[in-house]
N, C-alpha and C positions, 0 to 999 in steps of 0.2 A: 745501363742507362735508362731503361724503361722504369725501373724501380726507383730511381731517383726522381724521375718526373712525378711519379704516383705519389711518392712521399711528400714532394715539395707542393703538390696541389692539395692533398689531404691537409698539410699544415695550414695552407692558406684557408681552406674551408673551416677548419676549426677555429682559426684565429678570427674569421669573419663572424662565425656563430657566436663565439664569446663576446665579441664587440657588439653585436645585435642584442643579446642577452643583457649586457650591462647597460645599454642605452635604454632598453625597455623598462628597466626598473629605475624610475626617476627618484623616488624617495624610498627610504628604508623605513621598516616599521617603527623603529625607535625615533625616527625623526618626523612622525606624522603629528600635525597639530592636534591639540585637545578637542577642537571642534569639529573633528573630521566627519565626513558623512558615514553613516552606519552601513551603507550599501557598499562601501569600499572594504568591508570586513570579509574575511574568507567565509565561504559558505558553511564551514564546519561550526562556526560560531553563530549563525543565524538560526533562529528557531524553524523547525519543519512542520507545516500544516499538514495533517493526514485527514484525507476525506473518509468518513465512515460509511459512506452510502455505497450501495451496490449497482452494478449496471443491470440494464434490462428490467428495471422496476422491482428488483429483488429487494426484500426487506426481512427484517428479523422480528418475529413475533414471540413474545413469552405468553402462551395461552393460560398456563397455571404454574404452580411450582414444580411441575414434574415434565411438562411439555414445552419445547421450543421448536418453532417452525422457521426455516430459512427459504423464503419463497414467496408467493403472492396471496393476498386476501381477495378471495373470489368474490365473496359477498360479506354481508354482516357476520355471519358465523362460520363459514366455509374458508378453508385454507388449503393450499396445495403447494408442496415443495418437500424439503428433506427435514424430516423430523428427528429431533434428538430427544430422547427419553427412553421409556420402557420399550417402545415399538419403533426403533430407529430405521431410517430408510426413506425412500420416496413414498409419500403419503397423501391422500385426501382426507381432511380432518373437518368434522363438525364439533364445534365446542360451544357448549352453553355453561351457566354457572357452575353446575356440579356434574354434568354429563358430558360425555365426550364419545364420539364414534369415529374410528379410524379405519380407512380402507387401504390397505398396502399389499404387497406381494406376499406377505405372511397370512393374508386373510383379513376378516372383519374383526375389529376388537370394540366392545362396548365397555366404556369405563364409566363408573359413578364414584365420585369423591365424596367422603364424609367429613 
């Protein structure tokens, strides 16, 4: 007897849920008018804007063809952050046109580009 009442209640719940789903979909996709609002399109079809900025003031600096810093510009020629290049890692860098001084856990590196 208990099983019959559970099955009956479950059937009523499923029927009610199906009715609600059917009522919530007023128009089908093929019945949408030609001048329909674009905001009604599924999110998979809308373009996604990606913000390429970093948090906490981080920025990407390409100092020269061989050095890239992800971090902060401390002053006009001083940079602090993660260096990608010959001396990768957390680094304090001074960069001029042809000269570069890097201070990292590996030590001090003096670089002159020709």
